[in-house]
N, C-alpha and C positions, 0 to 999 in steps of 0.2 A: 658468284660474282665474275661478270667478264673480266677478262685482263684488260686494264686500261691502255697497256702498251700497244695491244693487238688494236684497241678502236682507234690510237693514234696513228698507227702505222697503216692499217687496212681499214679506212674510215667507211670507203664504199663496200668494201665486202661484208663489213659487219651491218652496214645499213641494208643490204639486200638480203642478207641472211635473216634478220629481224623482221623484213618485210613480208617473209613467207609464212610467217605466223598468223598475219592476218589481223593483227591487234592495234597495229598502229605505234608500235614501240619504236620505229625506226625515224620518227618524226623527233624524237628526244635525243637524237646525236648531236645535231648543231648546238644546241643548248649545253647539253653534257662537254662538246670540246670548248665550248667559249669557258664555261667554268674551269675547266682544266688549264687552258690558257692562262686565264685570270690568276688563278693559284699558282703558277709556274713564275709567271712574270713577277708576281708580288715577292715571292720566295726568292728569285734572283735578284731582285732589287734590295733585299733585305741583306743578302751575302755583300752586296756592292757597298752599302752602306756602312756595313759591320767593318768591311776593310778600310773605309774611309774613316772611320770612328777609332780604329787600331793605330792607323797613321797619327791622325790630330791627337791621340793621347800620348804618344810617343814625342811630338812635337812641344805638348804642354809641358812634359818632363823635362825636356830640354830647354825650354823658355825659363821655367823656375829654376832650373840650376845656373841659368845666366841672371837669374835674379830680376827678368823681363816680366813683372808680374801684368802690367798693362795687356801686353800681347797673349800673356799667359789666360787671362780672364776672357780675351774675344774668343779664344781657340774653345774655352771651357762652354761658352754660351753655343758655339759652332755645336759641340758633342751632344749639348742638351737638345738641339734641334734636332740631331741625328738620332738620338734616341726617340724623341716624340714622332719622327717620321717611321722610323724602325716598329714602334708600337702600332701605329696607323696600319702600316703593311701586314704586319702580323695578324691584326685582327681582320683585314679584309681577306688575306690567304685562308686564315681558319675558318672564315663565313663561307669562303667560295669551297673549300674542303668538305665541310659539312653538307653543303647542299649538292656537292658532286659525288660525295659518299651515299647520300639519300636517293638520288637518281640513279645510282648504280645499283642500288640493292632493290629497286624496281625494276630493272632490265632483266627479260628473262634469258634463258641459255640460247645459244646459237644452233639451231638444227644441224644435224651431221649432213654432210653433203649426201649420203645415200638414204635419206629420209625424203619420201615421196611429198611434192608440194600439193596441197589440199586446204579444204576450209573446215568440215567437219567430218563426223564419225562416218558419213556415207563415202569419203574419198579414202578411208583406210583399207590397202589392199590386203588381201588374204594370202598369206604365207603358206599354210599348208593345214590338211583337215586329218584326224585321227578318229578312225572308226566311222559308225553309221548310226543313223536314228534307230531308235528301238521300235521295231514294228510290234505293236501290242495287238492281241486278240480281242482287247477290250477298250472300252475308252478309260484312259489313263485321268487318275485324279490328281489335283493340284497339291502343291505342297502344304498347303491350308488344310485341306480335307483330309489328308493322311496324318498330319500332325492331331488334328482334333478326334480323328478315330481310334489312332493309337496312343492318344495322350501323351505324345512326344513334346508340345509345346503348349502352355497356356496362354493364349494371346489376351485374354479379358482380365485375367489377374496381373498381368506385366502392366497393362494401361492403368489398371488401379494404383501400382505401386509407383510409377514413374510417367505415366502419361502415353501417348502413341510414340511408337518408333522404337520400343524396348522389347525383350523377348523373357520369358520365364520358361527355361526348361524343365522338363519334370521327368522323373522316371527313365524310361529306357531313352527319351530325348537328351536327356543331361549325360546319360552314359555314353550315346553315341557322341555328342559334343566332345566330351573329354577324352574318348577313343580315338576320334580324328585328330585332335591335338597332338597325342601321345604318338600317332601313328605319323604323322609330319615330322615331329623333331626328331623321332628315331631314325627314319629314312634318310634325313639330311645330314645327321651325325654320323651315322655308321656308314652309310654307302656313297656319300656326296664331300664327305670331308670336311664341315662345317663344325665350329666350336660355339658350343650353345652358351648363351649368356641370359640372363634373366635381370632385365634393365628397371629401374622405378617406371611407374606408370603417369607420374608428373614431372615436368622438367621446367627449367626455367626459359626466359625468353631468349636468351642467346643460343639456345639449341634450336628453338622454331626458326631464328634467322638463318642460323648453320645450313639447315636442308631447304632452306627458298619458301618455307610456309608463312614466315613474317618476312618484311611487314604488309606484303600484297594482301593477303588473305587472313590478317588478323581477325577479322569481325566471323570467320567461320569455325572458330575453334572455343573450347570451354576454358574460361579461365576459373580458378579456385580462390577460395578466401578462407584463412584458418579463423575459425571462431566468428564468421559472420562480418570481420573487420572489413569494411570497405576499402581502407587504405591498402591492404592486403592484397587485394584483388590484382591479378595480372603479374603478381611474382611466380606464380607457377600456374602451368596449364596441363590440363588431361591430355596424354599423347593423342594424336590422331592416328599414328600407327608406329610400330617397333622402330621404324627406320628413324626417328625423330631423336630417340637416344642412342641407339645402338650407332648410327651413323657418325654421332658426335663423340664416341669414347674417346677417340685421339686427338680430339680439337686442341688445338694450341701445342699441339708435341711435332718434334722432330723425328720420326721413326729411321731406323736404318733400312737401307737396301733390303739387306738379308731377312727382315722381318715381313716384308710382302711376298705373295698376297696376304692378306688378313682375310678370313672368311668366318662371318659371324652368322648364327643362326638364334632367333627367339621367340617365343611365345609371348603375346601380350595382349588384352583386351583393346580396343581401338574406341576413340569417342570422336565422334563427328558432327557436329551440330549444322552443318550445310545440308545434311540429308532432309532437313524440314522444308527446303525449298522445292524439292522434287518429288511431293506427293508422298512423303512418309506416312500419312495418316491413314493411308489404304492398309487394309490387314495383310500380314504376311511378313516373309523375312528378306524381301529382295533388298530394300532401303530401309537402315533401321540407325538410331543414333549410337550403339554399343554393338560392337560385333568382335569375335575372336579372329586371331591371325596368326600364322607363323611367318616372320620375315626373314629374307636372306641379305645379307649385307656383304659386300666385296671392297677391300681397299687395294688397289693393284697398281703397278707400275703402267704408265701412260700408253706405253708400246703394247699392251696386253689387254688392253681395256675392252675391246671389241671382241676379242676371241672368248674372254671371260663373260660377256654378256649372254654370248651364243651358249655356253654352259649351263649358266644359271636359267634360261629359257627351257633347256633339256632337263634340267633338275626339277623345275616346276611342272612340266609335262608328266615327268614320271610319275607324279602323283597320281594324276587323273588316267594314266595308262593303267597302275595297278589297282584304281578301283573300278575299272571297266567302264569309263564315261567317254561318250563322243564330244570331241572338243575341235576347235578351230583356232590357229595362232595368226593374229593380224598384225601388221605394223602401222604405227600410228603416223597419221600425215602430220605436217608441220603445223596445221591449223588446230590439231586435236590433241598435241602434246601437252605433257606438264610443265609448268614453268621452269623446274630445273633440269629437264631432261634434254639431252642431245640426242638421243634416240631410244625408243620404246618399242617394246613388244608386249602386246595384250593378248592373253590365253583366255578364251570363251569358251565355258562348257554348256552343253545341250541340255535344257530341262524341259523334259516332254510334256508335263502340266501345264508350264508355260508358255509351251510352243515358240521358245526363243533361246538365244543364247545369253548367258550371264557372265558376265567379267569377273574371272576368280583370281586372276594373277595378272600383275603389270611389272614387267622386267626393264628398266632403264639404266643406260650408262649415263651420268650427270657430267662425265668428264670430270674437269678439274673445278666446276663451277661451285659445287659444295666445299671443296677443300679451301678454296680461296676465302669463302666467308667464315670458315672456322678458324683459318690458318692452320690446317695441317700440312705438313710437309715431310719429305724424306729425303735422306742424305744418300746421295748417289757414293761408288765406290771412289769416284774420283774427287768426290769432297763437294759435289754442288748440292744445294738445296733444291727440291723440286716439289710440284705440287702433284699428287697420286690421282688417279681416276677413282671416283668412290660411285659403286652400283648398288641398285637397291632393286628387290622384288619380291614380290608375294608367293610364300611356298606352302601353302596358299593361304586365300582368305576363306573364312566362314562368314555368314550363314549361308551363302550360296552355295559352297561347297557341299554342306548339309540338304540344300535344296535340290540340287541336282541328284545328289545319290539318291535320297528317299524316291525322288519322281522316277528315276530311271530304273530302279530295282525292284519298284513295285510289282506287285502279283495280284491276279485277277481275284483271289480272296480277300484282298485289302491287306496283305501283309507285305514286308519289305525284306528282300534277301540281303544278307550283308557279304560284301566283297571277301574272298577268301583271305586276302592281305589284311584286313581289319579284323578278322574273326579272334586271333589272338588277343587283341586287346579288349575287344566286347564280350569275349566269352560266349558266344552265340552265333548261328548261322542265319538266324532270321529274327525280326521283330514282327510279334503278332498280338491281336487285342485279346 
């Protein structure tokens, strides 16, 4: 959530930064300001009327002491009129505040000044590239062909179980998925100093609001109901990413400055309903409704937010470097950024069988946008309560990492070599039929 004080004091700045996103949110600022002024004016009038009521009440007491009942009754009627006016103004202020808060929750974060302007992914600049495309002496297979030949994933039976967009890992495929998860967790815990947590896979609506997924994108996620009771639907939601529960761990708390930075790492499955709108019915592992991911979360002092973002990106890059994968880092332009982000880097790994790059990590600094929504603060050494910056990043996501790994390390005989860093987890150096 944006700072209403910032919107009041730098209205044109906020309007201009919102306009760079290209979604038209800047047009809401005038209405938002009217609601804010209405709320504040009504509250100010309430305070004036309360002062007037206090004076009248004292006068009533004095009149009653003088046994001046007639004038006291006139004053009492005046107090009753004041009370009615206060009740009316309070109602108007509450209605304006509700409308204001609803609009505030719909406004995205302001892009950081270093984010390039643009409208689509085509405008995202490449920051750096690591490695090079594999030069195969044979025609590389797609991950679907490899998975079927090596019996790593049973696409047909997954569809029989749950419909399109779901995966059934089998034998070496299941073991490879588990090995990748353990490798990612160990790397970030032992080398990058994150603390592992294992959060619930279902959360309340307040957590979805806290990270900015609700209310704007409420139609894209899976609500659950216990025992098929319709009235329970929407009390809990399957998490779209571990960011949702983990970033909310300290919601409604006031941390001490000494507790920061906080660095969490978590494995969870992720559930995304919106994948169905983008060709999820096609065979393969590129877009699915359920996938595994190891997520990185940082809660840091504002002055350290962007240094910590660069470190987070480096942490995610290390994964791909150790697995011998070619990748590039891009910065998302203003029109391609996520709702809650102020600045985002995407890491895209090359998948030879696809002949394209696949996003496996998105690292963002949301500044204090999420902290305000979840009322998470920290107390400075001078006693001031401030909102921290909250960062999130994939460290990394599967199944696209799975896809890139088997397509990159496939051999002419149809086998897949296992990178040295992963061999202790999989207990083999090669998967073959």
